[in-house]
Backbone of each chain as ProteinMPNN parsed JSONL, in Angstrom:
{"seq_chain_A": "XXXXXXXXXXXXXXXXXXXXXXXXXXXXXXXXXXXXXXXXXXXXXXXXXXXXXXXXXXXXXXXXXXXXXXXXXXXXXXXXXXXXXXXXXXXXXXXXXXXXXXXXXXXXXXXXXXXXXXXXXXXXXXXXXXXXXXXXXXXXXXXXXXXXXXXXXXXXXXXXXXXXX", "coords_chain_A": {"N_chain_A": [[109.823, 94.082, 103.206], [112.788, 93.841, 104.43], [114.79, 95.11, 102.125], [113.426, 97.209, 102.221], [113.282, 98.634, 104.746], [116.213, 98.65, 104.648], [116.03, 100.755, 102.339], [115.449, 102.901, 103.405], [116.956, 103.783, 105.678], [120.16, 104.719, 104.268], [119.538, 106.894, 102.81], [118.057, 108.348, 104.467], [120.528, 108.117, 106.12], [122.307, 109.431, 103.662], [120.742, 112.254, 103.61], [121.159, 113.421, 106.149], [124.142, 113.5, 104.849], [123.991, 115.141, 103.439], [123.192, 117.359, 104.283], [124.416, 118.39, 106.843], [127.066, 116.644, 106.746], [129.406, 116.823, 108.872], [128.255, 115.811, 110.95], [127.293, 113.995, 109.512], [130.343, 112.177, 109.391], [129.635, 111.839, 112.237], [128.248, 109.984, 112.998], [129.26, 108.071, 111.464], [131.055, 106.435, 112.736], [129.976, 106.109, 114.941], [128.991, 103.94, 113.459], [130.553, 102.486, 113.28], [131.862, 101.781, 114.603], [130.579, 100.241, 116.906], [129.676, 98.432, 115.668], [132.314, 97.043, 115.384], [132.482, 96.489, 118.127], [130.907, 94.518, 119.19], [131.223, 91.981, 116.537], [132.643, 89.836, 118.231], [131.132, 88.925, 119.553], [129.018, 88.827, 117.12], [129.956, 86.963, 115.46], [130.001, 84.779, 116.549], [127.665, 83.906, 117.364], [127.345, 83.073, 113.922], [128.695, 80.574, 113.864], [127.374, 79.604, 115.767], [125.087, 78.849, 114.076], [125.73, 77.953, 112.488], [127.621, 75.351, 113.213], [124.759, 74.816, 114.178], [123.113, 74.14, 112.324], [125.087, 71.516, 110.692], [125.352, 69.293, 112.659], [122.881, 69.661, 114.11], [120.415, 67.846, 114.236], [116.364, 68.329, 112.844], [114.845, 67.051, 114.549], [116.127, 66.883, 116.656], [115.682, 69.219, 117.522], [112.719, 68.962, 117.905], [112.821, 67.481, 119.929], [114.298, 68.517, 122.536], [113.751, 70.909, 122.868], [111.44, 71.426, 121.583], [108.286, 71.639, 121.621], [107.063, 68.657, 122.781], [109.092, 69.06, 124.529], [109.103, 70.042, 127.488], [110.288, 70.695, 130.846], [112.584, 70.481, 130.24], [113.063, 71.816, 128.112], [112.22, 74.21, 129.005], [114.686, 74.562, 131.134], [116.761, 74.534, 129.416], [116.555, 76.618, 127.46], [116.13, 78.954, 129.331], [118.926, 78.825, 130.6], [120.545, 79.635, 128.537], [119.503, 81.954, 127.919], [120.382, 83.248, 130.005], [123.144, 83.058, 129.956], [123.845, 83.757, 127.365], [124.883, 86.735, 125.412], [126.029, 89.851, 125.13], [124.395, 92.854, 122.353], [120.621, 92.276, 121.646], [119.663, 92.432, 120.032], [121.885, 90.15, 117.424], [121.495, 87.671, 118.473], [118.465, 87.647, 117.178], [118.674, 86.428, 114.237], [119.889, 83.842, 114.644], [117.676, 82.526, 116.542], [115.135, 82.875, 114.737], [116.475, 80.386, 112.763], [115.961, 78.206, 115.096], [113.648, 78.351, 115.538], [112.17, 78.14, 113.119], [112.739, 75.419, 112.572], [111.011, 74.018, 114.751], [111.509, 74.938, 117.844], [110.238, 75.588, 120.162], [106.821, 79.063, 120.714], [107.419, 79.603, 122.987], [109.401, 78.932, 124.508], [111.228, 80.739, 122.957], [110.954, 83.667, 123.429], [111.101, 82.91, 126.368], [114.067, 83.347, 126.546], [114.892, 84.603, 125.224], [113.054, 86.924, 127.763], [114.877, 86.119, 129.274], [117.368, 86.984, 129.365], [117.718, 89.275, 130.443], [118.817, 89.298, 133.319], [121.55, 90.017, 133.829], [125.197, 88.458, 133.306], [127.481, 89.56, 133.88], [126.911, 91.281, 135.485], [126.112, 91.462, 137.534], [127.788, 91.432, 140.383], [127.861, 94.674, 139.839], [125.608, 94.878, 140.43], [125.228, 94.434, 143.035], [126.728, 96.611, 144.209], [126.001, 98.583, 143.325], [122.848, 98.284, 144.196], [123.041, 96.252, 146.762], [123.124, 92.814, 147.89], [120.94, 90.853, 149.057], [119.061, 92.464, 146.996], [119.795, 92.199, 144.859], [119.585, 89.669, 144.06], [117.12, 88.123, 144.768], [115.611, 89.862, 143.169], [117.362, 88.899, 140.441], [116.064, 86.199, 140.582], [113.12, 86.131, 140.367], [113.033, 86.911, 137.705], [114.433, 84.938, 136.588], [111.529, 82.949, 136.844], [109.143, 85.167, 135.81], [110.587, 84.473, 133.521], [109.566, 82.264, 132.595], [106.415, 82.638, 132.799], [106.622, 85.238, 130.92], [107.088, 83.773, 128.407], [105.592, 81.019, 128.154], [103.167, 83.024, 128.535], [103.166, 84.762, 126.098], [103.576, 82.17, 124.123], [100.632, 81.879, 124.421], [99.286, 83.871, 123.093], [101.01, 84.522, 121.29], [100.5, 81.905, 119.033], [97.789, 81.008, 120.208], [95.432, 78.552, 121.358], [97.635, 76.467, 120.996], [100.387, 74.782, 120.448], [102.43, 75.729, 117.501], [104.194, 74.652, 115.315], [104.992, 75.896, 113.227], [105.774, 77.857, 110.742]], "CA_chain_A": [[110.485, 94.869, 104.563], [114.047, 94.34, 104.328], [114.605, 96.095, 101.18], [112.7, 98.827, 102.159], [113.818, 98.399, 105.416], [117.85, 99.488, 104.175], [116.888, 102.061, 101.782], [115.751, 104.248, 104.419], [118.121, 104.31, 105.898], [120.332, 104.783, 103.02], [117.886, 108.301, 102.156], [118.525, 109.09, 105.95], [122.311, 108.718, 105.574], [122.366, 110.783, 102.399], [119.941, 113.208, 103.761], [122.275, 114.18, 106.817], [125.449, 113.539, 104.063], [124.093, 116.888, 102.406], [122.893, 118.357, 104.998], [125.766, 118.2, 108.255], [128.981, 116.013, 106.89], [129.247, 116.178, 110.087], [127.291, 114.633, 112.067], [127.437, 112.086, 108.956], [131.156, 111.319, 109.62], [130.023, 111.139, 113.549], [127.507, 109.186, 112.377], [130.138, 106.462, 110.175], [132.355, 106.259, 113.394], [129.717, 105.196, 115.485], [128.785, 102.754, 113.32], [131.546, 101.143, 113.247], [133.097, 101.196, 115.958], [130.033, 99.327, 116.431], [130.676, 97.091, 114.764], [133.27, 96.718, 115.476], [131.956, 95.912, 119.138], [130.241, 93.386, 118.426], [132.102, 91.295, 116.053], [132.81, 88.897, 118.196], [129.491, 88.13, 119.502], [127.892, 88.415, 115.682], [130.842, 85.502, 114.9], [129.831, 83.417, 118.226], [125.93, 83.348, 116.82], [126.944, 82.678, 112.975], [129.473, 79.576, 114.155], [126.329, 78.952, 116.303], [123.669, 78.58, 114.059], [126.55, 76.732, 111.323], [127.496, 74.198, 114.317], [123.242, 73.52, 114.892], [123.214, 73.488, 110.805], [125.081, 70.704, 110.575], [125.041, 68.723, 113.461], [120.954, 68.774, 115.342], [118.554, 67.636, 113.18], [115.2, 69.104, 113.402], [114.294, 65.807, 114.737], [116.953, 66.91, 117.426], [116.202, 70.416, 117.887], [112.193, 69.8, 118.704], [112.808, 66.77, 121.036], [114.68, 69.172, 123.514], [112.865, 73.183, 122.102], [109.716, 71.673, 120.563], [106.485, 70.869, 122.052], [107.016, 67.378, 123.8], [110.78, 68.87, 125.689], [108.662, 70.387, 128.808], [110.614, 71.109, 132.12], [114.19, 70.619, 129.991], [112.91, 73.024, 127.19], [112.379, 75.852, 129.533], [115.376, 74.956, 131.533], [117.267, 75.054, 128.429], [115.265, 78.324, 127.577], [115.984, 80.085, 130.628], [120.133, 79.002, 130.792], [121.123, 79.657, 127.814], [119.889, 83.143, 127.989], [121.167, 84.277, 131.214], [124.85, 82.61, 129.363], [124.08, 85.255, 126.223], [126.361, 88.04, 125.895], [125.703, 91.065, 123.739], [123.54, 93.04, 122.268], [119.934, 91.383, 121.695], [120.08, 91.361, 118.214], [122.386, 89.183, 117.361], [120.58, 86.626, 118.656], [117.867, 87.045, 116.228], [119.141, 85.199, 113.516], [119.626, 81.807, 115.557], [116.188, 82.606, 116.965], [114.972, 83.21, 114.186], [116.423, 79.37, 112.599], [115.871, 77.151, 115.501], [111.545, 78.436, 115.305], [112.234, 77.333, 112.11], [113.328, 74.246, 112.894], [109.958, 73.923, 115.529], [111.73, 75.454, 118.821], [108.392, 76.651, 120.586], [107.416, 80.087, 120.882], [107.038, 80.401, 124.394], [110.937, 78.803, 124.8], [111.882, 82.047, 122.474], [110.782, 84.383, 124.426], [111.862, 82.576, 127.748], [114.963, 82.695, 125.659], [114.543, 86.655, 125.199], [113.083, 87.613, 129.115], [116.144, 85.959, 130.717], [118.79, 87.749, 129.267], [117.684, 90.683, 131.084], [120.268, 88.901, 133.904], [122.745, 89.823, 133.245], [126.182, 87.745, 134.566], [128.753, 90.065, 134.192], [127.167, 93.192, 135.573], [125.944, 91.144, 138.558], [128.711, 92.102, 141.321], [128.272, 96.105, 139.773], [124.659, 95.189, 141.135], [125.114, 93.88, 144.324], [127.468, 97.296, 144.626], [124.231, 99.666, 143.676], [121.433, 97.671, 145.333], [123.275, 94.881, 147.744], [122.695, 91.652, 148.014], [119.665, 90.353, 148.709], [117.742, 92.401, 145.909], [119.95, 92.19, 143.144], [119.034, 88.054, 144.52], [115.116, 88.236, 144.172], [115.525, 90.358, 141.633], [116.626, 87.675, 139.15], [115.367, 84.517, 140.858], [112.188, 86.529, 140.115], [113.269, 87.765, 136.624], [114.678, 83.686, 135.997], [110.34, 82.665, 137.14], [108.569, 85.308, 134.77], [111.176, 83.996, 132.138], [108.481, 81.332, 132.232], [105.04, 83.485, 132.804], [106.447, 85.64, 129.876], [106.801, 82.38, 127.899], [103.944, 80.844, 128.322], [101.765, 84.118, 127.911], [103.878, 84.819, 124.45], [102.491, 81.532, 123.353], [99.538, 81.728, 124.166], [99.166, 85.946, 122.492], [101.298, 84.861, 119.287], [100.403, 80.802, 118.477], [96.733, 80.726, 120.596], [95.582, 77.532, 122.254], [97.953, 74.614, 120.624], [101.596, 76.228, 120.086], [102.401, 75.274, 116.49], [105.644, 74.37, 114.629], [105.565, 76.912, 111.067], [106.969, 79.747, 110.551]], "C_chain_A": [[111.945, 95.121, 104.537], [115.176, 95.396, 103.914], [114.227, 97.424, 101.299], [112.698, 99.629, 103.556], [115.341, 99.779, 105.062], [117.574, 100.869, 103.452], [116.449, 103.31, 102.512], [116.026, 104.528, 104.777], [119.785, 104.371, 105.289], [120.131, 106.284, 102.763], [118.292, 108.508, 103.966], [119.679, 109.926, 105.72], [122.968, 110.021, 104.465], [121.978, 111.722, 102.381], [121.163, 114.144, 103.991], [123.651, 114.127, 106.103], [125.324, 114.629, 102.893], [124.06, 118.186, 103.134], [123.611, 118.902, 106.207], [126.489, 117.611, 108.236], [129.721, 115.605, 108.224], [129.463, 116.046, 111.04], [127.433, 113.352, 111.029], [128.955, 111.744, 109.107], [130.871, 111.347, 111.818], [129.928, 109.848, 112.843], [128.448, 108.021, 111.693], [130.674, 106.093, 111.405], [131.872, 106.008, 114.595], [129.528, 103.908, 115.057], [129.473, 101.91, 113.297], [132.5, 100.642, 113.867], [131.866, 100.063, 116.947], [129.354, 98.186, 116.497], [131.819, 95.906, 115.124], [133.343, 95.733, 116.712], [131.013, 94.633, 119.886], [130.298, 92.302, 117.387], [132.011, 90.016, 116.792], [132.071, 88.02, 119.319], [128.909, 87.537, 118.24], [128.878, 86.623, 115.249], [130.364, 84.564, 115.563], [128.333, 82.809, 118.166], [126.449, 82.776, 115.956], [127.728, 81.23, 112.858], [128.602, 79.12, 115.523], [125.239, 78.339, 116.077], [124.546, 77.717, 112.968], [126.586, 74.984, 111.586], [125.562, 74.134, 114.177], [123.263, 73.473, 113.529], [123.513, 71.965, 110.483], [125.495, 69.559, 111.321], [124.362, 68.279, 114.219], [120.382, 68.904, 114.13], [117.494, 68.213, 113.79], [114.825, 68.631, 114.588], [114.134, 66.357, 116.464], [116.305, 68.163, 118.658], [113.844, 70.27, 118.579], [112.258, 68.345, 119.254], [113.341, 67.734, 122.423], [114.173, 70.756, 123.085], [111.427, 73.157, 121.741], [108.565, 71.459, 122.162], [106.28, 70.079, 123.337], [108.241, 67.545, 125.25], [109.992, 68.783, 126.493], [109.359, 70.864, 129.726], [112.329, 70.75, 131.508], [113.881, 71.437, 128.341], [113.109, 74.183, 127.625], [113.833, 75.882, 130.657], [117.121, 75.612, 130.644], [117.401, 76.736, 127.592], [116.476, 78.809, 128.427], [118.315, 79.897, 130.475], [121.053, 79.913, 130.004], [121.113, 81.446, 127.223], [120.291, 83.865, 129.358], [122.876, 84.063, 131.172], [125.055, 83.607, 127.874], [124.745, 86.154, 126.603], [125.565, 89.084, 124.688], [124.574, 91.195, 123.225], [121.563, 91.837, 121.352], [120.124, 91.084, 120.124], [120.166, 90.692, 117.264], [121.714, 87.959, 117.54], [119.306, 85.863, 117.601], [117.321, 85.977, 115.473], [118.986, 83.806, 114.144], [118.223, 81.477, 115.637], [115.504, 81.797, 116.183], [115.59, 81.615, 112.738], [115.771, 77.631, 113.664], [113.626, 77.223, 115.761], [111.606, 77.636, 114.639], [111.955, 75.744, 112.078], [112.306, 73.243, 114.841], [110.584, 74.077, 117.711], [110.438, 76.023, 118.944], [108.294, 78.277, 120.948], [107.845, 80.483, 122.365], [108.73, 80.332, 125.144], [112.089, 80.117, 124.392], [112.541, 83.025, 123.401], [111.397, 84.153, 125.374], [113.492, 82.702, 127.027], [114.925, 83.903, 126.422], [114.556, 87.391, 126.972], [114.495, 87.346, 130.008], [117.41, 86.101, 130.768], [118.442, 88.782, 130.486], [118.798, 90.291, 132.571], [121.44, 88.378, 133.341], [124.454, 90.192, 133.946], [126.431, 88.895, 135.156], [128.171, 91.496, 135.113], [126.05, 92.362, 136.992], [126.437, 92.012, 140.117], [128.286, 93.437, 140.856], [126.182, 95.553, 140.325], [124.848, 94.955, 142.173], [126.098, 95.235, 144.702], [126.694, 98.665, 144.565], [123.394, 99.413, 144.609], [122.129, 96.669, 146.222], [123.166, 93.798, 147.229], [121.954, 90.509, 147.985], [118.983, 91.249, 147.332], [118.411, 92.093, 144.509], [119.198, 90.132, 142.387], [117.667, 87.686, 144.434], [115.45, 89.075, 143.079], [115.881, 89.318, 140.287], [116.879, 86.637, 139.856], [113.131, 85.657, 140.654], [111.817, 86.623, 138.604], [112.955, 86.656, 135.943], [112.322, 83.089, 135.55], [110.133, 83.508, 136.24], [109.132, 85.514, 133.403], [109.749, 83.67, 131.499], [107.303, 81.305, 131.729], [105.003, 84.124, 131.059], [107.125, 84.358, 128.459], [105.901, 81.812, 127.746], [102.427, 81.83, 128.389], [102.173, 84.334, 126.796], [102.643, 83.797, 123.6], [101.351, 81.119, 122.639], [99.028, 82.947, 122.875], [99.75, 85.008, 120.885], [100.852, 82.958, 118.519], [99.034, 79.931, 119.334], [96.6, 79.773, 122.029], [97.193, 76.492, 122.333], [99.441, 75.253, 120.479], [101.66, 75.127, 118.698], [103.591, 75.306, 116.244], [106.503, 74.943, 113.711], [106.012, 78.025, 111.888], [105.82, 80.967, 110.58]], "O_chain_A": [[112.414, 96.258, 104.597], [115.967, 96.099, 104.543], [114.574, 98.439, 100.694], [112.321, 100.793, 103.692], [115.45, 101.001, 105.16], [118.276, 101.869, 103.603], [116.894, 104.445, 102.341], [115.885, 105.749, 104.841], [120.629, 103.981, 106.095], [121.203, 106.73, 102.354], [119.33, 109.158, 104.093], [119.969, 111.089, 105.439], [123.713, 110.999, 104.532], [122.365, 112.494, 101.504], [121.822, 114.921, 103.3], [124.505, 114.749, 106.735], [126.039, 114.924, 101.934], [124.484, 119.328, 102.951], [123.271, 120.04, 106.529], [127.097, 117.476, 109.297], [130.339, 114.594, 108.557], [130.4, 116.092, 111.837], [127.605, 112.175, 111.344], [128.978, 110.535, 108.875], [131.748, 110.954, 112.587], [130.727, 109.045, 112.362], [127.871, 106.951, 111.502], [130.932, 104.902, 111.233], [132.662, 105.709, 115.49], [129.724, 102.906, 115.746], [129.212, 100.707, 113.29], [133.378, 99.779, 113.864], [132.345, 99.155, 117.626], [128.734, 97.379, 117.189], [132.026, 94.693, 115.126], [133.899, 94.635, 116.695], [130.715, 94.194, 120.997], [129.277, 91.615, 117.358], [131.421, 89.081, 116.25], [132.309, 86.905, 119.783], [128.469, 86.399, 118.08], [128.421, 85.541, 114.881], [130.321, 83.433, 115.079], [127.891, 81.762, 118.639], [126.519, 81.597, 116.303], [127.492, 80.611, 111.82], [129.127, 78.323, 116.301], [124.524, 77.667, 116.821], [123.975, 76.705, 112.564], [126.151, 73.994, 110.997], [125.201, 72.963, 114.053], [123.544, 72.298, 113.291], [122.626, 71.199, 110.108], [126.059, 68.701, 110.641], [124.489, 67.263, 114.902], [120.024, 69.781, 113.343], [117.494, 68.581, 114.965], [114.517, 69.334, 115.55], [113.171, 66.394, 117.23], [116.337, 68.181, 119.888], [113.429, 71.096, 119.392], [111.251, 67.835, 118.762], [112.633, 67.586, 123.42], [114.995, 71.628, 123.367], [110.573, 74.034, 121.61], [108.473, 71.177, 123.356], [105.736, 70.379, 124.4], [108.401, 66.887, 126.278], [109.691, 67.613, 126.726], [109.138, 72.069, 129.611], [113.243, 70.768, 132.332], [114.816, 71.462, 127.541], [113.804, 75.066, 127.123], [114.173, 76.991, 131.07], [118.006, 76.424, 130.912], [118.273, 77.574, 127.359], [117.627, 78.97, 128.022], [118.944, 80.933, 130.258], [121.943, 80.657, 130.417], [121.95, 82.064, 126.566], [120.445, 85.08, 129.482], [123.697, 84.583, 131.928], [126.119, 84.048, 127.44], [125.158, 86.439, 127.727], [124.795, 88.915, 123.742], [123.7, 90.331, 123.294], [121.674, 90.842, 120.636], [120.485, 90.16, 119.396], [119.316, 90.44, 116.409], [121.415, 87.278, 116.558], [119.067, 84.699, 117.281], [116.406, 85.161, 115.586], [118.093, 82.962, 114.065], [117.641, 80.546, 115.081], [115.2, 80.622, 116.387], [115.057, 81.813, 111.646], [115.378, 76.539, 113.254], [112.76, 76.389, 116.029], [111.301, 76.482, 114.94], [111.015, 75.132, 111.57], [112.72, 72.39, 115.626], [110.083, 73.41, 118.616], [109.759, 76.691, 118.164], [109.288, 78.865, 121.375], [108.47, 81.477, 122.732], [109.228, 81.139, 125.929], [113.135, 80.463, 124.942], [113.653, 83.24, 123.882], [112.332, 84.915, 125.623], [114.06, 81.624, 127.197], [114.922, 84.18, 127.622], [115.467, 88.068, 127.45], [115.006, 87.967, 130.939], [118.286, 85.728, 131.548], [119.209, 88.85, 131.447], [119.622, 91.174, 132.811], [121.996, 87.4, 132.841], [124.916, 91.151, 134.564], [126.051, 89.343, 136.238], [128.845, 92.499, 135.348], [125.087, 93.072, 137.279], [125.799, 92.849, 140.754], [128.197, 93.932, 141.979], [125.623, 96.62, 140.58], [124.215, 95.9, 142.643], [126.458, 95.024, 145.86], [126.701, 99.571, 145.399], [123.172, 100.069, 145.627], [121.191, 95.919, 146.492], [123.099, 93.738, 146.001], [122.087, 89.505, 147.285], [118.317, 90.53, 146.587], [117.872, 91.837, 143.432], [118.759, 89.633, 141.351], [117.373, 86.661, 143.82], [115.49, 88.561, 141.961], [115.093, 88.992, 139.399], [117.988, 86.112, 139.754], [112.129, 85.167, 141.175], [110.665, 86.478, 138.196], [112.041, 86.571, 135.122], [111.869, 82.931, 134.417], [110.807, 83.147, 135.275], [108.703, 86.204, 132.478], [109.069, 84.188, 130.613], [106.877, 80.606, 130.81], [104.15, 83.89, 130.202], [107.723, 84.937, 127.552], [105.166, 82.301, 126.887], [101.23, 81.55, 128.329], [101.251, 84.006, 126.049], [101.626, 84.052, 122.955], [101.004, 80.607, 121.574], [98.428, 82.613, 121.854], [99.159, 84.885, 119.813], [100.977, 82.923, 117.294], [98.964, 78.702, 119.317], [97.132, 79.898, 123.132], [97.702, 75.979, 123.329], [99.438, 76.481, 120.396], [101.14, 74.011, 118.71], [104.26, 76.042, 116.968], [107.688, 74.851, 113.389], [106.348, 78.622, 112.911], [106.167, 82.144, 110.492]]}, "seq_chain_B": "XXXXXXXXXXXXXXXXXXXXXXXXXXXXXXXXXXXXXXXXXXXXXXXXXXXXXXXXXXXXXXXX", "coords_chain_B": {"N_chain_B": [[118.582, 106.67, 143.442], [118.759, 107.761, 144.901], [118.033, 110.5, 144.98], [116.082, 109.969, 145.26], [114.017, 108.935, 143.753], [111.38, 106.695, 143.94], [112.965, 102.867, 144.648], [110.79, 101.344, 143.237], [110.151, 102.282, 141.174], [112.837, 102.28, 139.752], [113.165, 99.902, 139.684], [111.925, 98.627, 138.017], [112.038, 100.985, 135.381], [115.052, 99.554, 135.044], [113.907, 97.181, 134.659], [112.604, 97.133, 131.975], [114.671, 98.441, 130.465], [115.801, 96.862, 130.254], [114.095, 94.628, 128.581], [112.993, 94.878, 126.781], [113.106, 96.598, 123.828], [112.716, 99.122, 121.199], [113.984, 100.386, 119.664], [114.286, 97.241, 118.714], [112.685, 96.251, 116.878], [112.365, 95.996, 114.577], [113.589, 94.744, 113.284], [113.65, 92.137, 114.71], [110.966, 91.838, 114.026], [110.794, 91.549, 111.411], [112.316, 89.081, 111.826], [111.918, 87.688, 112.893], [109.111, 87.323, 112.977], [106.454, 90.022, 112.794], [103.697, 89.054, 114.533], [104.746, 88.256, 116.893], [106.808, 89.73, 117.36], [105.724, 92.195, 118.197], [104.19, 91.662, 120.43], [105.981, 90.327, 122.557], [106.978, 92.087, 122.701], [105.112, 93.785, 124.549], [104.297, 92.075, 126.623], [106.199, 91.652, 127.987], [106.614, 94.472, 129.208], [104.81, 94.645, 130.366], [105.284, 92.493, 132.07], [106.973, 93.656, 133.642], [106.503, 95.49, 135.311], [105.615, 94.358, 137.402], [107.032, 92.701, 137.844], [108.891, 94.3, 139.179], [107.253, 95.841, 140.992], [106.73, 93.133, 142.994], [109.262, 92.78, 143.486], [110.195, 94.749, 145.119], [107.696, 94.556, 147.038], [109.176, 91.97, 147.637], [111.162, 92.637, 149.61], [111.084, 94.039, 150.927], [109.278, 92.69, 152.829], [110.887, 90.86, 154.144], [111.782, 92.095, 155.109], [114.166, 94.025, 154.496]], "CA_chain_B": [[117.552, 107.016, 144.762], [119.805, 109.269, 146.58], [117.22, 111.713, 145.048], [114.284, 110.534, 145.949], [113.589, 108.232, 143.311], [111.55, 104.995, 144.376], [113.494, 101.543, 143.809], [109.047, 100.773, 142.027], [110.502, 103.642, 139.348], [114.546, 102.173, 139.411], [113.829, 98.908, 139.409], [110.563, 99.104, 136.606], [113.272, 101.164, 134.747], [115.869, 98.17, 134.714], [113.708, 95.616, 133.847], [112.534, 97.315, 130.415], [115.341, 98.799, 129.273], [117.514, 95.266, 129.556], [113.81, 93.514, 128.098], [111.711, 96.402, 125.805], [113.087, 96.527, 122.667], [111.85, 99.112, 120.636], [114.813, 100.131, 118.149], [115.497, 96.612, 117.532], [111.669, 96.227, 116.344], [111.654, 96.498, 112.633], [114.932, 93.315, 112.551], [112.837, 91.275, 114.956], [109.638, 91.66, 112.927], [112.047, 90.024, 110.193], [112.862, 88.287, 111.55], [110.79, 86.684, 114.016], [107.539, 88.258, 113.136], [105.747, 90.828, 113.348], [103.344, 89.192, 115.856], [105.719, 87.571, 118.419], [108.022, 90.885, 118.021], [104.909, 93.025, 118.753], [103.442, 90.675, 121.598], [107.241, 90.039, 123.067], [107.631, 93.721, 123.837], [104.429, 94.444, 124.937], [104.296, 91.794, 127.433], [107.369, 91.64, 128.848], [106.845, 96.138, 129.479], [103.718, 94.511, 131.23], [106.231, 92.355, 133.382], [108.958, 94.433, 133.858], [105.811, 96.1, 136.258], [104.819, 93.462, 138.027], [107.876, 92.697, 139.201], [109.209, 95.686, 139.625], [106.414, 95.068, 142.038], [106.716, 92.302, 143.868], [110.276, 92.919, 144.02], [109.784, 95.856, 146.343], [106.513, 93.893, 148.186], [109.645, 91.402, 148.629], [112.063, 93.363, 150.33], [110.385, 94.912, 152.583], [108.469, 92.28, 153.691], [111.798, 90.465, 154.521], [112.185, 93.728, 155.703], [115.752, 94.818, 154.206]], "C_chain_B": [[117.604, 107.197, 145.637], [118.743, 110.576, 146.006], [116.114, 111.393, 145.088], [113.747, 109.823, 145.253], [113.342, 107.096, 143.681], [112.34, 104.084, 143.817], [112.015, 100.757, 142.913], [109.477, 101.48, 140.565], [111.565, 102.87, 138.959], [114.252, 100.82, 138.332], [112.755, 98.163, 137.996], [111.654, 99.591, 135.652], [114.572, 100.06, 133.874], [115.6, 97.429, 133.551], [113.822, 96.389, 131.954], [113.41, 98.079, 130.215], [116.088, 96.941, 129.337], [116.065, 94.633, 128.675], [113.383, 94.161, 126.952], [112.937, 96.412, 124.803], [113.002, 97.393, 121.662], [112.827, 99.781, 118.735], [115.423, 98.955, 117.833], [114.137, 95.857, 116.97], [111.791, 96.052, 114.732], [112.934, 95.116, 112.179], [114.001, 92.127, 113.389], [110.96, 90.936, 114.643], [109.479, 91.196, 111.19], [112.055, 89.667, 109.642], [112.152, 87.089, 112.306], [109.067, 86.044, 113.514], [107.179, 88.994, 113.655], [104.779, 90.856, 114.688], [103.516, 89.044, 117.268], [106.783, 88.846, 118.5], [107.196, 91.976, 118.901], [104.265, 92.839, 120.402], [104.835, 90.742, 122.43], [107.716, 91.305, 124.065], [106.267, 94.442, 124.939], [104.199, 93.472, 126.749], [105.246, 91.551, 128.541], [106.967, 93.234, 129.817], [106.131, 95.753, 130.448], [104.81, 94.408, 133.021], [106.878, 93.278, 134.225], [107.686, 95.245, 135.695], [105.457, 95.147, 136.752], [105.985, 93.274, 139.023], [108.457, 93.732, 140.02], [108.348, 95.786, 140.894], [106.549, 94.319, 142.903], [108.35, 91.754, 144.168], [110.669, 93.957, 145.166], [109.423, 95.889, 148.026], [108.236, 93.146, 149.127], [110.514, 91.422, 149.849], [112.091, 94.178, 151.025], [109.84, 94.362, 153.179], [109.716, 90.763, 154.467], [112.377, 91.659, 155.092], [113.79, 94.448, 155.486], [115.482, 96.6, 152.989]], "O_chain_B": [[117.059, 107.058, 146.732], [118.725, 111.608, 146.677], [115.151, 112.154, 144.998], [112.622, 109.622, 145.711], [114.238, 106.275, 143.874], [112.585, 104.203, 142.617], [112.15, 99.819, 142.127], [109.209, 101.26, 139.384], [111.513, 102.584, 137.763], [114.602, 100.565, 137.18], [113.097, 97.263, 137.228], [112.262, 98.701, 135.058], [114.854, 99.887, 132.688], [116.113, 97.116, 132.476], [114.682, 96.244, 131.086], [112.918, 98.887, 129.428], [116.669, 96.218, 128.528], [116.523, 93.923, 127.78], [113.659, 93.494, 125.955], [113.96, 96.101, 125.415], [113.202, 96.722, 120.649], [112.574, 99.707, 117.532], [116.45, 98.873, 117.159], [114.394, 94.733, 116.538], [110.828, 96.039, 113.965], [113.101, 94.668, 111.045], [113.624, 91.179, 112.699], [110.144, 90.083, 114.991], [108.677, 90.804, 110.342], [111.985, 89.48, 108.427], [112.008, 85.879, 112.129], [108.344, 85.053, 113.618], [107.307, 89.068, 114.877], [104.722, 91.73, 115.553], [102.928, 89.4, 118.289], [107.499, 89.005, 119.489], [107.619, 92.529, 119.916], [103.99, 93.694, 121.243], [104.616, 91.579, 123.305], [108.268, 91.53, 125.142], [106.403, 95.306, 125.805], [103.999, 94.071, 127.805], [105.021, 91.308, 129.726], [107.022, 93.161, 131.044], [106.427, 96.228, 131.545], [105.042, 95.069, 134.033], [107.143, 93.364, 135.424], [108.129, 95.395, 136.833], [104.339, 95.002, 136.257], [106.087, 93.477, 140.233], [108.458, 93.902, 141.239], [109.001, 95.805, 141.937], [106.486, 94.899, 143.987], [108.675, 90.748, 144.798], [111.522, 93.704, 146.017], [109.828, 96.34, 149.097], [108.597, 93.358, 150.285], [110.611, 90.608, 150.767], [112.908, 94.887, 151.612], [109.525, 94.879, 154.251], [109.273, 89.866, 155.184], [113.538, 91.867, 155.444], [114.355, 95.23, 156.25], [116.454, 97.288, 152.678]]}, "name": "protein", "num_of_chains": 2, "seq": "XXXXXXXXXXXXXXXXXXXXXXXXXXXXXXXXXXXXXXXXXXXXXXXXXXXXXXXXXXXXXXXXXXXXXXXXXXXXXXXXXXXXXXXXXXXXXXXXXXXXXXXXXXXXXXXXXXXXXXXXXXXXXXXXXXXXXXXXXXXXXXXXXXXXXXXXXXXXXXXXXXXXXXXXXXXXXXXXXXXXXXXXXXXXXXXXXXXXXXXXXXXXXXXXXXXXXXXXXXXXXXXXXXXXX"}
């Protein structure tokens, strides 16, 4: 899947280069700008992955984010999602790593949905939509992240959570 | 909203924009699994509708 997708993208870029070199240069410049902007968060995520692999054993992950984590797992996932920054795809490798070590599917989904609460953008939302709207929406997003996590786990894993990949 | 678009639509747009990611789907499918990626995006899409509805109803209920 990785190689196919990469090959397709390379072919598309080559086609663009052949048919419209100016558009190719615009695309490459845009890619470069995006890479530069996500680089700090990307480095942070890889530092997290490194630290998790070095210091945290799978038993710890199962204890705090696995089947037995219960309320603690939900709280961790929600807080981590709210405080996570950058584009969503940067967090996929870390989540995949944690999932492989025993993180519940529901907590992965909850983390991803609670990212909808964008802390740095809350003041702007208050400015445009008002404090009440922002507070109510943020509260419902946090509650919905739990629902989203639970439903995702039921759909993906069936009636019981599984630690297997 | 100044042009007459309802708050339902604006809220649903905001939520689905931040939570649903079709362009990220290949990467998500590769790293987190096809079933998870597809299910997550569909569930988040549906939930966005419900959240937008109850948010606006709550605002109306409290009189804002």
